[in-house]
FISE-537922 format. One record per residue (C-alpha): residue number from 1; residue in one letter; x, y, z. Coordinates in Angstrom, 3 decimals, padded with zeros to 6 digits. Layout:
BEGIN
<pt seq="NUM" type="A" u="X" v="Y" w="Z"/>
...
This chain:
BEGIN
<pt seq="1" type="M" u="026.013" v="067.149" w="-105.872"/>
<pt seq="2" type="I" u="026.552" v="066.324" w="-102.177"/>
<pt seq="3" type="L" u="023.390" v="068.192" w="-101.169"/>
<pt seq="4" type="F" u="021.330" v="066.295" w="-103.731"/>
<pt seq="5" type="M" u="022.712" v="062.954" w="-102.480"/>
<pt seq="6" type="L" u="021.631" v="063.869" w="-098.940"/>
<pt seq="7" type="L" u="018.149" v="065.053" w="-099.940"/>
<pt seq="8" type="K" u="017.161" v="062.241" w="-102.257"/>
<pt seq="9" type="D" u="016.614" v="059.754" w="-099.394"/>
<pt seq="10" type="L" u="014.970" v="062.265" w="-097.018"/>
<pt seq="11" type="P" u="011.330" v="061.857" w="-098.256"/>
<pt seq="12" type="R" u="011.556" v="058.094" w="-097.961"/>
<pt seq="13" type="C" u="012.999" v="058.270" w="-094.413"/>
<pt seq="14" type="L" u="010.255" v="060.645" w="-093.242"/>
<pt seq="15" type="Q" u="007.603" v="058.430" w="-094.801"/>
<pt seq="16" type="N" u="008.894" v="055.318" w="-092.997"/>
<pt seq="17" type="E" u="009.599" v="056.909" w="-089.623"/>
<pt seq="18" type="K" u="006.884" v="059.553" w="-089.175"/>
<pt seq="19" type="S" u="004.358" v="058.695" w="-091.946"/>
<pt seq="20" type="S" u="004.748" v="062.266" w="-093.233"/>
<pt seq="21" type="K" u="005.518" v="063.841" w="-096.587"/>
<pt seq="22" type="I" u="007.451" v="066.940" w="-097.592"/>
<pt seq="23" type="V" u="004.968" v="069.468" w="-098.979"/>
<pt seq="24" type="S" u="007.218" v="072.376" w="-100.001"/>
<pt seq="25" type="I" u="010.813" v="073.571" w="-099.901"/>
<pt seq="26" type="R" u="012.001" v="077.187" w="-099.876"/>
<pt seq="27" type="S" u="015.525" v="078.126" w="-100.921"/>
<pt seq="28" type="D" u="017.504" v="080.896" w="-102.584"/>
<pt seq="29" type="H" u="018.546" v="080.961" w="-106.232"/>
<pt seq="30" type="G" u="021.844" v="079.217" w="-105.602"/>
<pt seq="31" type="G" u="023.098" v="076.757" w="-108.181"/>
<pt seq="32" type="K" u="022.933" v="073.871" w="-105.708"/>
<pt seq="33" type="F" u="019.145" v="074.319" w="-105.494"/>
<pt seq="34" type="Q" u="018.123" v="075.779" w="-108.846"/>
<pt seq="35" type="N" u="019.144" v="073.121" w="-111.343"/>
<pt seq="36" type="E" u="017.461" v="070.621" w="-113.606"/>
<pt seq="37" type="R" u="018.262" v="067.579" w="-111.479"/>
<pt seq="38" type="F" u="016.814" v="069.075" w="-108.316"/>
<pt seq="39" type="E" u="013.672" v="070.241" w="-110.114"/>
<pt seq="40" type="H" u="013.131" v="066.733" w="-111.496"/>
<pt seq="41" type="F" u="013.512" v="065.367" w="-107.963"/>
<pt seq="42" type="C" u="010.832" v="067.745" w="-106.618"/>
<pt seq="43" type="E" u="008.420" v="066.899" w="-109.443"/>
<pt seq="44" type="K" u="008.908" v="063.176" w="-108.869"/>
<pt seq="45" type="H" u="007.986" v="063.373" w="-105.153"/>
<pt seq="46" type="G" u="005.304" v="066.061" w="-105.518"/>
<pt seq="47" type="I" u="007.268" v="068.745" w="-103.645"/>
<pt seq="48" type="K" u="006.585" v="072.425" w="-104.279"/>
<pt seq="49" type="H" u="009.848" v="074.355" w="-104.672"/>
<pt seq="50" type="T" u="009.644" v="078.115" w="-103.955"/>
<pt seq="51" type="F" u="012.417" v="080.732" w="-103.955"/>
<pt seq="52" type="S" u="013.178" v="083.820" w="-101.916"/>
<pt seq="53" type="A" u="013.745" v="087.154" w="-103.633"/>
<pt seq="54" type="P" u="017.311" v="087.845" w="-104.835"/>
<pt seq="55" type="R" u="019.569" v="089.414" w="-102.200"/>
<pt seq="56" type="T" u="016.802" v="089.174" w="-099.586"/>
<pt seq="57" type="P" u="017.933" v="086.583" w="-096.989"/>
<pt seq="58" type="Q" u="015.328" v="087.758" w="-094.453"/>
<pt seq="59" type="Q" u="012.622" v="085.963" w="-096.455"/>
<pt seq="60" type="N" u="014.329" v="082.706" w="-095.488"/>
<pt seq="61" type="G" u="015.349" v="083.866" w="-092.033"/>
<pt seq="62" type="V" u="015.030" v="080.552" w="-090.168"/>
<pt seq="63" type="V" u="017.595" v="078.784" w="-092.342"/>
<pt seq="64" type="E" u="019.922" v="081.793" w="-092.450"/>
<pt seq="65" type="K" u="019.924" v="082.138" w="-088.655"/>
<pt seq="66" type="K" u="020.499" v="078.407" w="-088.192"/>
<pt seq="67" type="N" u="023.440" v="078.423" w="-090.588"/>
<pt seq="68" type="N" u="024.896" v="081.485" w="-088.849"/>
<pt seq="69" type="S" u="024.640" v="079.790" w="-085.431"/>
<pt seq="70" type="L" u="026.352" v="076.641" w="-086.709"/>
<pt seq="71" type="E" u="029.121" v="078.640" w="-088.351"/>
<pt seq="72" type="E" u="029.827" v="080.822" w="-085.300"/>
<pt seq="73" type="L" u="029.888" v="077.891" w="-082.864"/>
<pt seq="74" type="A" u="032.055" v="075.790" w="-085.168"/>
<pt seq="75" type="R" u="034.562" v="078.643" w="-085.551"/>
<pt seq="76" type="T" u="034.669" v="079.128" w="-081.777"/>
<pt seq="77" type="L" u="035.336" v="075.445" w="-081.073"/>
<pt seq="78" type="L" u="038.084" v="075.204" w="-083.685"/>
<pt seq="79" type="N" u="039.907" v="078.278" w="-082.378"/>
<pt seq="80" type="E" u="039.415" v="077.399" w="-078.710"/>
<pt seq="81" type="N" u="040.963" v="073.930" w="-079.128"/>
<pt seq="82" type="S" u="043.570" v="074.978" w="-081.750"/>
<pt seq="83" type="L" u="042.382" v="072.346" w="-084.223"/>
<pt seq="84" type="P" u="043.084" v="072.511" w="-087.980"/>
<pt seq="85" type="K" u="040.354" v="073.623" w="-090.349"/>
<pt seq="86" type="Y" u="039.993" v="070.240" w="-092.049"/>
<pt seq="87" type="F" u="038.041" v="069.120" w="-088.949"/>
<pt seq="88" type="C" u="035.286" v="071.625" w="-089.809"/>
<pt seq="89" type="A" u="032.855" v="068.888" w="-090.926"/>
<pt seq="90" type="D" u="033.183" v="067.061" w="-087.581"/>
<pt seq="91" type="V" u="032.786" v="070.329" w="-085.666"/>
<pt seq="92" type="V" u="029.598" v="071.340" w="-087.517"/>
<pt seq="93" type="N" u="028.238" v="067.819" w="-087.011"/>
<pt seq="94" type="I" u="028.703" v="067.864" w="-083.230"/>
<pt seq="95" type="V" u="027.371" v="071.436" w="-082.948"/>
<pt seq="96" type="C" u="024.167" v="070.460" w="-084.762"/>
<pt seq="97" type="Y" u="023.930" v="067.269" w="-082.677"/>
<pt seq="98" type="V" u="024.176" v="069.152" w="-079.371"/>
<pt seq="99" type="L" u="021.859" v="072.027" w="-080.376"/>
<pt seq="100" type="N" u="019.104" v="069.596" w="-081.360"/>
<pt seq="101" type="K" u="019.283" v="068.039" w="-077.881"/>
<pt seq="102" type="V" u="019.691" v="071.101" w="-075.630"/>
<pt seq="103" type="L" u="018.236" v="074.132" w="-077.454"/>
<pt seq="104" type="I" u="014.632" v="074.725" w="-076.273"/>
<pt seq="105" type="R" u="012.059" v="076.202" w="-078.627"/>
<pt seq="106" type="P" u="010.671" v="079.373" w="-076.972"/>
<pt seq="107" type="L" u="006.957" v="078.772" w="-077.666"/>
<pt seq="108" type="L" u="006.744" v="074.986" w="-077.343"/>
<pt seq="109" type="K" u="009.203" v="074.731" w="-074.407"/>
<pt seq="110" type="K" u="010.708" v="071.585" w="-075.932"/>
<pt seq="111" type="T" u="013.881" v="070.680" w="-077.771"/>
<pt seq="112" type="S" u="013.949" v="069.712" w="-081.445"/>
<pt seq="113" type="Y" u="014.838" v="066.141" w="-080.502"/>
<pt seq="114" type="E" u="011.848" v="065.913" w="-078.162"/>
<pt seq="115" type="L" u="009.485" v="067.255" w="-080.821"/>
<pt seq="116" type="F" u="010.685" v="064.765" w="-083.428"/>
<pt seq="117" type="K" u="011.211" v="061.670" w="-081.263"/>
<pt seq="118" type="G" u="008.473" v="062.261" w="-078.675"/>
<pt seq="119" type="R" u="010.800" v="061.703" w="-075.682"/>
<pt seq="120" type="R" u="013.382" v="063.649" w="-073.753"/>
<pt seq="121" type="P" u="017.010" v="063.303" w="-074.860"/>
<pt seq="122" type="V" u="019.664" v="061.536" w="-072.802"/>
<pt seq="123" type="L" u="022.613" v="063.851" w="-072.087"/>
<pt seq="124" type="S" u="024.800" v="061.652" w="-069.869"/>
<pt seq="125" type="H" u="027.063" v="060.641" w="-072.763"/>
<pt seq="126" type="L" u="027.966" v="064.188" w="-073.844"/>
<pt seq="127" type="K" u="031.647" v="065.097" w="-073.591"/>
<pt seq="128" type="V" u="033.694" v="068.286" w="-073.947"/>
<pt seq="129" type="F" u="034.672" v="068.790" w="-077.567"/>
<pt seq="130" type="G" u="038.401" v="068.644" w="-078.261"/>
<pt seq="131" type="C" u="039.291" v="067.221" w="-074.850"/>
<pt seq="132" type="K" u="042.172" v="064.791" w="-074.435"/>
<pt seq="133" type="C" u="041.196" v="061.131" w="-074.612"/>
<pt seq="134" type="F" u="042.885" v="057.735" w="-074.546"/>
<pt seq="135" type="I" u="041.823" v="055.074" w="-077.067"/>
<pt seq="136" type="L" u="042.299" v="051.427" w="-076.135"/>
<pt seq="137" type="N" u="044.241" v="049.413" w="-078.688"/>
<pt seq="138" type="N" u="041.645" v="046.642" w="-078.917"/>
<pt seq="139" type="D" u="043.674" v="044.074" w="-080.910"/>
<pt seq="140" type="K" u="044.010" v="046.523" w="-083.814"/>
<pt seq="141" type="E" u="047.721" v="045.772" w="-084.053"/>
<pt seq="142" type="S" u="050.154" v="043.465" w="-082.366"/>
<pt seq="143" type="L" u="051.709" v="044.877" w="-079.219"/>
<pt seq="144" type="G" u="054.887" v="044.015" w="-077.429"/>
<pt seq="145" type="K" u="054.995" v="042.931" w="-073.833"/>
<pt seq="146" type="F" u="055.760" v="046.449" w="-072.546"/>
<pt seq="147" type="D" u="054.091" v="048.558" w="-075.231"/>
<pt seq="148" type="A" u="051.361" v="051.038" w="-074.303"/>
<pt seq="149" type="K" u="047.827" v="049.664" w="-074.538"/>
<pt seq="150" type="A" u="046.212" v="053.036" w="-075.327"/>
<pt seq="151" type="N" u="046.873" v="055.869" w="-077.732"/>
<pt seq="152" type="E" u="046.351" v="059.551" w="-077.005"/>
<pt seq="153" type="G" u="043.823" v="061.431" w="-079.112"/>
<pt seq="154" type="D" u="041.305" v="064.250" w="-079.356"/>
<pt seq="155" type="F" u="037.541" v="063.905" w="-079.049"/>
<pt seq="156" type="L" u="035.731" v="064.983" w="-082.244"/>
<pt seq="157" type="G" u="032.103" v="063.891" w="-081.867"/>
<pt seq="158" type="Y" u="029.662" v="061.012" w="-082.018"/>
<pt seq="159" type="A" u="029.188" v="058.325" w="-084.632"/>
<pt seq="160" type="I" u="026.072" v="058.606" w="-086.791"/>
<pt seq="161" type="Q" u="025.326" v="054.949" w="-087.484"/>
<pt seq="162" type="S" u="026.619" v="053.363" w="-084.258"/>
<pt seq="163" type="H" u="026.800" v="054.010" w="-080.515"/>
<pt seq="164" type="A" u="030.439" v="055.107" w="-080.441"/>
<pt seq="165" type="Y" u="032.688" v="058.159" w="-080.201"/>
<pt seq="166" type="R" u="034.627" v="059.725" w="-083.062"/>
<pt seq="167" type="V" u="038.212" v="060.416" w="-081.984"/>
<pt seq="168" type="Y" u="041.417" v="061.470" w="-083.681"/>
<pt seq="169" type="N" u="044.285" v="059.076" w="-082.973"/>
<pt seq="170" type="K" u="047.459" v="061.155" w="-082.756"/>
<pt seq="171" type="R" u="049.837" v="058.207" w="-083.130"/>
<pt seq="172" type="L" u="048.127" v="056.654" w="-086.139"/>
<pt seq="173" type="M" u="047.008" v="060.110" w="-087.450"/>
<pt seq="174" type="N" u="043.514" v="058.993" w="-088.443"/>
<pt seq="175" type="V" u="039.907" v="059.427" w="-087.309"/>
<pt seq="176" type="E" u="038.290" v="056.303" w="-085.877"/>
<pt seq="177" type="E" u="035.140" v="055.258" w="-084.033"/>
<pt seq="178" type="S" u="035.450" v="053.470" w="-080.710"/>
<pt seq="179" type="M" u="033.538" v="052.942" w="-077.495"/>
<pt seq="180" type="L" u="036.611" v="051.992" w="-075.433"/>
<pt seq="181" type="V" u="037.695" v="055.562" w="-074.726"/>
<pt seq="182" type="V" u="038.688" v="057.307" w="-071.484"/>
<pt seq="183" type="F" u="038.259" v="061.105" w="-071.431"/>
<pt seq="184" type="D" u="040.240" v="063.788" w="-069.623"/>
<pt seq="185" type="E" u="037.875" v="066.790" w="-069.607"/>
<pt seq="186" type="T" u="040.029" v="069.088" w="-067.464"/>
<pt seq="187" type="N" u="040.811" v="072.495" w="-068.913"/>
<pt seq="188" type="P" u="044.581" v="072.792" w="-069.563"/>
<pt seq="189" type="K" u="044.374" v="076.600" w="-069.549"/>
<pt seq="190" type="L" u="043.308" v="076.603" w="-065.893"/>
<pt seq="191" type="Q" u="046.226" v="074.357" w="-064.964"/>
<pt seq="192" type="D" u="048.651" v="076.962" w="-066.293"/>
<pt seq="193" type="Q" u="047.641" v="079.277" w="-063.435"/>
<pt seq="194" type="V" u="049.014" v="076.842" w="-060.812"/>
<pt seq="195" type="P" u="052.572" v="077.720" w="-059.549"/>
<pt seq="196" type="K" u="055.127" v="075.910" w="-061.711"/>
<pt seq="197" type="N" u="057.780" v="075.355" w="-059.017"/>
<pt seq="198" type="A" u="058.140" v="075.201" w="-055.261"/>
<pt seq="199" type="D" u="059.534" v="078.747" w="-054.938"/>
<pt seq="200" type="E" u="056.409" v="080.324" w="-056.426"/>
<pt seq="201" type="G" u="054.206" v="078.213" w="-054.179"/>
<pt seq="202" type="Y" u="056.244" v="079.240" w="-051.106"/>
<pt seq="203" type="L" u="055.996" v="082.944" w="-051.973"/>
<pt seq="204" type="L" u="052.254" v="082.611" w="-052.538"/>
<pt seq="205" type="Q" u="051.823" v="080.935" w="-049.145"/>
<pt seq="206" type="E" u="053.822" v="083.703" w="-047.432"/>
<pt seq="207" type="H" u="051.705" v="086.350" w="-049.092"/>
<pt seq="208" type="I" u="048.491" v="084.673" w="-047.892"/>
<pt seq="209" type="S" u="049.788" v="084.304" w="-044.323"/>
<pt seq="210" type="A" u="050.834" v="087.975" w="-044.269"/>
<pt seq="211" type="I" u="047.325" v="089.027" w="-045.239"/>
<pt seq="212" type="E" u="045.666" v="086.801" w="-042.627"/>
<pt seq="213" type="K" u="048.108" v="087.818" w="-039.830"/>
<pt seq="214" type="P" u="046.738" v="090.724" w="-037.693"/>
<pt seq="215" type="S" u="048.794" v="093.914" w="-037.532"/>
<pt seq="216" type="A" u="050.346" v="095.374" w="-034.367"/>
<pt seq="217" type="A" u="047.731" v="098.126" w="-034.188"/>
<pt seq="218" type="E" u="044.951" v="095.566" w="-033.984"/>
<pt seq="219" type="K" u="046.431" v="093.585" w="-031.080"/>
<pt seq="220" type="P" u="045.710" v="096.177" w="-028.251"/>
<pt seq="221" type="S" u="042.124" v="096.409" w="-029.336"/>
<pt seq="222" type="V" u="041.800" v="092.645" w="-029.026"/>
<pt seq="223" type="A" u="043.311" v="092.695" w="-025.567"/>
<pt seq="224" type="G" u="041.005" v="095.551" w="-024.628"/>
<pt seq="225" type="N" u="037.986" v="093.574" w="-025.697"/>
<pt seq="226" type="Q" u="039.075" v="090.583" w="-023.629"/>
<pt seq="227" type="S" u="039.491" v="092.764" w="-020.490"/>
<pt seq="228" type="A" u="036.079" v="094.326" w="-021.081"/>
<pt seq="229" type="E" u="034.511" v="090.884" w="-021.261"/>
<pt seq="230" type="K" u="036.170" v="089.917" w="-017.988"/>
<pt seq="231" type="E" u="034.736" v="093.046" w="-016.315"/>
<pt seq="232" type="K" u="031.257" v="092.195" w="-017.523"/>
<pt seq="233" type="Q" u="031.280" v="088.686" w="-016.073"/>
<pt seq="234" type="P" u="031.297" v="089.663" w="-012.352"/>
<pt seq="235" type="T" u="028.384" v="092.031" w="-012.822"/>
<pt seq="236" type="E" u="026.256" v="089.221" w="-014.256"/>
<pt seq="237" type="K" u="027.156" v="086.984" w="-011.318"/>
<pt seq="238" type="D" u="026.214" v="089.768" w="-008.845"/>
<pt seq="239" type="A" u="022.831" v="090.094" w="-010.508"/>
<pt seq="240" type="D" u="022.258" v="086.369" w="-010.062"/>
<pt seq="241" type="N" u="023.126" v="086.594" w="-006.338"/>
<pt seq="242" type="N" u="020.360" v="089.197" w="-005.785"/>
<pt seq="243" type="L" u="017.654" v="086.742" w="-006.872"/>
<pt seq="244" type="P" u="015.543" v="084.906" w="-004.242"/>
<pt seq="245" type="K" u="016.924" v="081.585" w="-003.007"/>
<pt seq="246" type="D" u="013.912" v="079.634" w="-004.307"/>
<pt seq="247" type="W" u="014.285" v="081.155" w="-007.800"/>
<pt seq="248" type="I" u="014.934" v="078.591" w="-010.515"/>
<pt seq="249" type="Q" u="015.437" v="079.809" w="-014.065"/>
<pt seq="250" type="P" u="013.641" v="077.510" w="-016.540"/>
<pt seq="251" type="R" u="015.377" v="076.356" w="-019.675"/>
<pt seq="252" type="G" u="014.829" v="078.520" w="-022.749"/>
<pt seq="253" type="L" u="013.500" v="081.441" w="-020.656"/>
<pt seq="254" type="S" u="015.407" v="084.695" w="-020.721"/>
<pt seq="255" type="K" u="015.331" v="087.246" w="-017.910"/>
<pt seq="256" type="D" u="014.449" v="089.978" w="-020.392"/>
<pt seq="257" type="N" u="011.055" v="088.346" w="-021.032"/>
<pt seq="258" type="I" u="009.954" v="088.706" w="-017.385"/>
<pt seq="259" type="I" u="007.562" v="091.660" w="-016.882"/>
<pt seq="260" type="C" u="007.266" v="091.885" w="-013.049"/>
<pt seq="261" type="D" u="009.979" v="092.643" w="-010.518"/>
<pt seq="262" type="I" u="012.319" v="089.685" w="-010.503"/>
<pt seq="263" type="K" u="013.297" v="090.211" w="-006.791"/>
<pt seq="264" type="Q" u="009.724" v="089.635" w="-005.508"/>
<pt seq="265" type="R" u="008.326" v="086.208" w="-004.784"/>
<pt seq="266" type="V" u="005.830" v="084.653" w="-007.166"/>
<pt seq="267" type="S" u="002.247" v="084.342" w="-005.851"/>
<pt seq="268" type="T" u="000.325" v="081.228" w="-006.861"/>
<pt seq="269" type="R" u="-003.381" v="081.161" w="-007.773"/>
<pt seq="270" type="R" u="-004.253" v="079.438" w="-004.496"/>
<pt seq="271" type="R" u="-002.694" v="082.189" w="-002.432"/>
<pt seq="272" type="I" u="-004.458" v="084.867" w="-004.505"/>
<pt seq="273" type="V" u="-007.908" v="083.218" w="-003.849"/>
<pt seq="274" type="F" u="-007.383" v="083.195" w="-000.065"/>
<pt seq="275" type="L" u="-006.383" v="086.825" w="-000.117"/>
């Protein structure tokens, strides 16, 4: 009954929005599809209704795979956020909404939303499902002078017929649509890994400092390296003293790049011509 109520307005919507008509529909032999009312609906709109073979879901593989993806993702979101099962309709709705906007078709390299609407989807309004949110009490009930102006809730999805969010108000225990919502998308499971008291934090800091602190066996080697560097410095200065007095080392020029003997004077072109 619910499926028929959803399908009866679909041909008219496609005709108005895309100037297209439904040519054929393929389904299994389930009672929700194979009944007198649905057959009359197909005959009225000129739709060809075909069936897959009994107990052969691979003949209708696209629909079966889509339903499996929606079911698996919905189950994962419900269990991850510890939500009751009566939110399954909202979970399936948001899963289908997000997949249509982000899942890219492999051959066309476009999302389903882009193929249908002709433009790229806007993803800036997407939020983490099940995250904590705070709903503003926008004159829905009278408040006292020191009463809280917002109620805590859980994010459930997006409204279908308006630009708003669907949230579950924990104080009023109902699902409502509102745009005046502030979201807290932090993961509470990651916060549990932070030290709960000062003693644990102090022990963790001591452990880190003990790892970074060099051992006693490493200290002589460091001192030995410093003494070796000090011994190398005088030798470099002695090499500089052996150079001619008129020698000036240009900037960016290393001594290793000089081919001739560095102790000899440099002969200019003019002197070479007179020789």
